[in-house]
C-alpha positions as CSV (number, residue, x, y, z in Angstrom):
1,M,-9.9,-8.3,15.9
2,S,-8.5,-6.5,13.5
3,K,-5.0,-7.2,12.8
4,K,-2.5,-5.2,10.6
5,L,-0.6,-6.1,8.0
6,S,2.5,-4.8,6.5
7,V,3.7,-6.0,3.0
8,V,7.5,-6.0,2.3
9,V,8.6,-5.3,-0.9
10,P,12.6,-5.4,-2.3
11,T,13.2,-3.5,-5.0
12,F,16.1,-2.6,-7.5
13,N,16.0,-1.3,-10.3
14,E,11.9,-1.6,-10.1
15,S,11.1,1.8,-11.3
16,G,8.4,0.5,-14.3
17,N,6.6,-1.7,-11.3
18,V,6.3,-0.3,-8.3
19,K,3.6,2.2,-8.7
20,E,1.3,-0.4,-10.6
21,L,2.4,-2.9,-7.7
22,A,1.1,-0.4,-4.9
23,K,-2.2,0.1,-6.9
24,Q,-2.7,-3.7,-6.9
25,V,-2.3,-4.2,-3.2
26,G,-4.3,-1.6,-2.4
27,E,-7.2,-3.0,-4.9
28,A,-6.4,-6.5,-3.0
29,L,-6.8,-5.4,0.7
30,Q,-9.4,-3.1,0.2
31,G,-10.9,-2.6,4.1
32,I,-7.7,-4.0,5.6
33,D,-5.8,-2.2,7.6
34,Y,-2.1,-2.1,5.6
35,N,0.9,-0.8,4.7
36,I,3.9,-1.5,2.1
37,W,7.3,-1.0,2.7
38,F,9.5,-0.4,0.3
39,I,13.4,-1.4,0.8
40,D,15.5,-0.2,-1.9
41,D,18.8,-0.7,-3.2
42,S,18.4,0.6,-6.4
43,N,20.8,2.6,-8.8
44,D,18.6,4.2,-11.4
45,D,15.4,6.4,-10.6
46,T,13.3,3.9,-9.1
47,P,14.0,6.3,-5.4
48,E,12.8,9.0,-6.8
49,V,9.5,7.0,-8.4
50,L,9.7,5.9,-4.8
51,K,9.3,9.6,-3.3
52,E,6.0,10.4,-6.0
53,L,4.7,7.0,-4.4
54,C,5.0,7.6,-1.2
55,D,4.1,11.2,-1.4
56,E,0.7,10.1,-3.1
57,D,-0.3,7.3,-1.3
58,S,-0.6,7.3,2.4
59,H,-0.6,3.6,2.3
60,C,3.5,3.4,1.1
61,R,6.8,3.4,3.2
62,Y,10.3,3.5,1.2
63,H,13.7,3.3,2.6
64,H,16.8,3.9,0.2
65,R,19.8,1.5,1.1
66,E,23.3,3.4,0.4
67,G,25.6,1.0,-1.3
68,E,24.2,-2.1,0.4
69,A,22.4,-3.9,-2.9
70,Q,25.3,-6.2,-2.9
71,T,24.4,-7.8,0.5
72,G,21.2,-9.5,-1.5
73,L,18.1,-9.2,-1.3
74,A,17.5,-11.0,1.8
75,T,19.0,-8.7,4.3
76,A,16.7,-5.7,2.4
77,V,13.8,-7.9,3.4
78,I,15.0,-8.3,7.0
79,E,15.3,-4.9,7.3
80,G,12.1,-3.9,6.1
81,F,10.7,-6.6,8.8
82,D,12.1,-4.7,11.5
83,M,10.7,-1.0,10.3
84,A,7.3,-2.6,9.7
85,D,4.8,-2.3,12.2
86,G,2.2,-4.9,10.9
87,D,0.7,-7.8,13.4
88,F,1.4,-9.8,10.2
89,L,4.3,-9.4,7.5
90,A,4.1,-10.9,4.0
91,C,7.1,-10.6,1.5
92,M,6.7,-9.8,-2.2
93,D,8.7,-9.4,-5.6
94,A,8.0,-5.8,-7.1
95,D,7.7,-6.7,-10.9
96,L,4.6,-8.4,-10.5
97,Q,5.1,-12.0,-10.7
98,H,3.7,-12.6,-7.6
99,P,-0.1,-11.2,-8.3
100,P,-0.9,-8.7,-5.4
101,A,-4.6,-10.7,-6.0
102,I,-3.0,-13.3,-3.8
103,L,-2.5,-11.0,0.0
104,R,-6.2,-11.6,0.5
105,P,-6.4,-15.3,1.2
106,M,-3.1,-15.1,2.4
107,Y,-4.5,-12.6,5.3
108,A,-7.4,-14.8,5.3
109,A,-5.3,-17.9,6.8
110,M,-3.3,-15.7,8.7
111,L,-6.7,-15.1,10.1
112,S,-8.1,-18.6,10.7
113,G,-5.0,-19.4,12.7
114,A,-1.7,-19.8,10.3
115,D,1.6,-18.9,11.7
116,M,2.0,-18.7,8.3
117,C,0.8,-18.6,4.8
118,I,2.8,-19.7,2.1
119,P,1.2,-19.6,-1.7
120,S,2.3,-22.1,-4.0
121,R,2.3,-22.8,-7.9
122,L,3.1,-26.9,-7.5
123,I,-0.3,-27.8,-5.3
124,K,-4.0,-28.1,-7.1
125,G,-5.0,-24.5,-8.6
126,G,-1.6,-23.4,-8.8
127,S,0.6,-22.9,-11.9
128,D,4.7,-21.7,-12.7
129,G,3.4,-20.9,-16.0
130,G,4.9,-17.5,-15.6
131,L,8.0,-19.4,-16.1
132,N,10.4,-20.5,-18.8
133,I,11.7,-23.6,-18.9
134,I,15.3,-23.0,-18.4
135,R,13.7,-21.1,-15.1
136,K,11.6,-24.0,-14.3
137,F,14.3,-26.2,-14.5
138,V,16.7,-24.0,-12.0
139,S,13.3,-23.4,-9.8
140,G,12.6,-26.9,-9.3
141,T,16.6,-27.3,-9.3
142,A,16.9,-25.2,-5.8
143,R,13.9,-27.2,-4.1
144,W,15.3,-30.2,-4.2
145,M,18.8,-28.9,-3.3
146,G,16.8,-27.1,-0.4
147,K,14.5,-30.3,0.8
148,A,18.0,-32.3,1.1
149,A,19.7,-30.1,2.9
150,L,17.2,-28.7,5.1
151,P,14.5,-31.2,7.2
152,A,12.3,-28.0,7.9
153,L,12.0,-27.0,4.0
154,R,10.9,-31.1,3.3
155,N,6.7,-30.7,3.6
156,V,6.7,-27.4,2.1
157,S,5.6,-28.0,-1.7
158,D,7.4,-24.3,-2.6
159,P,9.8,-23.5,-0.4
160,T,12.0,-21.8,-2.2
161,S,9.5,-18.9,-3.5
162,G,9.8,-15.2,-2.1
163,L,6.0,-15.1,-1.5
164,F,4.8,-15.7,2.4
165,M,3.0,-14.1,4.8
166,F,3.7,-15.0,8.9
167,R,3.1,-13.8,12.2
168,K,5.3,-11.0,13.2
169,E,6.1,-12.8,16.7
170,M,7.5,-15.6,15.2
171,L,11.0,-12.8,14.7
172,K,11.3,-12.8,18.2
173,D,14.7,-14.8,19.2
174,A,15.0,-15.8,15.5
175,D,19.1,-15.7,14.4
176,L,18.0,-14.4,11.1
177,K,21.3,-14.5,9.0
178,P,20.4,-14.3,5.2
179,I,22.5,-14.4,2.9
180,G,21.8,-13.8,-1.1
181,W,18.1,-13.9,-1.8
182,K,16.1,-16.6,-0.8
183,I,14.7,-15.0,2.5
184,M,12.2,-17.8,3.0
185,V,14.2,-20.2,3.2
186,E,15.6,-18.8,6.0
187,V,12.7,-18.2,7.9
188,L,11.5,-21.6,8.0
189,A,14.5,-23.0,9.0
190,M,15.2,-20.4,11.9
191,C,11.7,-19.5,13.0
192,D,9.8,-21.1,15.6
193,Y,6.2,-21.7,14.4
194,H,3.6,-24.7,14.3
195,L,0.7,-24.2,11.3
196,I,1.5,-23.2,7.9
197,V,-1.2,-23.4,5.7
198,E,-0.9,-23.5,1.6
199,I,-2.6,-21.8,-1.0
200,P,-2.3,-22.1,-4.7
201,Y,-1.5,-19.1,-7.2
202,E,-0.6,-18.7,-10.8
203,F,3.0,-17.3,-11.2
204,H,2.9,-14.6,-13.4
205,D,5.2,-13.2,-16.3
206,R,7.2,-10.1,-15.4
207,N,5.5,-6.9,-15.8
208,S,8.7,-4.7,-16.4
209,G,12.2,-4.6,-16.3
210,E,14.9,-7.4,-16.4
211,S,15.3,-10.9,-13.9
212,K,18.3,-10.5,-11.4
213,I,18.8,-14.4,-11.6
214,S,22.9,-14.5,-11.7
215,R,25.6,-16.9,-11.2
216,K,26.5,-15.1,-8.3
217,V,22.9,-15.7,-6.8
218,T,23.1,-19.3,-7.2
219,L,26.3,-19.4,-5.1
220,Q,24.5,-17.3,-2.3
221,Y,22.1,-19.4,-2.3
222,I,24.4,-22.5,-1.8
223,E,26.6,-20.6,0.9
224,Q,23.2,-20.2,2.7
225,L,21.8,-23.7,2.8
226,N,25.5,-24.8,4.2
227,N,25.5,-22.0,6.9
228,L,21.6,-23.2,7.6
229,R,22.9,-26.5,8.1
230,G,24.5,-26.0,11.0
231,R,21.7,-23.3,12.1
232,G,18.7,-24.4,11.7
233,I,16.8,-25.6,14.3
234,R,14.2,-28.3,15.0
235,H,10.2,-28.2,14.0
236,D,9.2,-31.7,15.3
237,S,5.9,-30.3,15.4
238,V,4.8,-28.5,12.3
239,I,1.6,-29.6,10.3
240,V,1.5,-28.1,6.7
241,T,-2.3,-27.6,5.5
242,R,-3.0,-27.8,1.8
243,W,-6.1,-25.6,1.0
244,S,-8.3,-26.2,-2.6
245,P,-9.2,-23.2,-4.5
246,K,-12.7,-23.9,-3.3
247,F,-11.9,-23.7,0.5
248,T,-9.7,-20.9,-0.1
249,E,-12.5,-19.1,-1.4
250,D,-14.8,-20.4,1.1
251,M,-12.2,-19.0,4.0
252,V,-12.2,-15.6,1.9
253,R,-15.4,-14.9,2.5
254,K,-15.4,-16.0,5.7
255,Y,-12.9,-13.7,7.3
256,C,-12.5,-10.9,4.7
């Protein structure tokens, strides 16, 4: 049975990336029923570029939020999840540091029975080469903090990434109240699931624009972790399976 995929992409001043992203997503998902939902908080010309893109590409949708950028990326993603109509939902960044080609093996992992697929830079075959030394330190510290605070993150190798795919039904009855940018941390802590598949991927250099990392983002992450420590649900029976590069290729051939 065919499953529809909705890719949710939050955007903030990413006019130089969105058309290339849509092109690469289309190439990655040939033969798969999909759409892309851009949830936009931009204050530049990105909304105009998105309107043009959506007029040109029937797979693309966009929603521009007025005055909501300060609520954080995670609220944009949740709004996109609510709007999206796919059986599977994916979240990825607009800057092409998350390579769109990874969507096809993620989709294969979902068809194989996973509740959630998380590409990882930190397992065999993965790489965080798109990060400079400072960002590697920041990313590693964020992972350590998340795993120390939340049991749901401890068996996941790359839990603070913004790249993941899951069954939409996981959102049912989930009490998501995201703060800041780390939406997958919220999903891991608050949704009900049983099988996570991790697949390797290589994190890329930013295609265009500037990084959004700031002191405010760091403080929001700390606030989010503190909030989730009191709300997170128990995940006693979760299985995390890690696929090798070869096995990932075999599963793509089998399911896609």
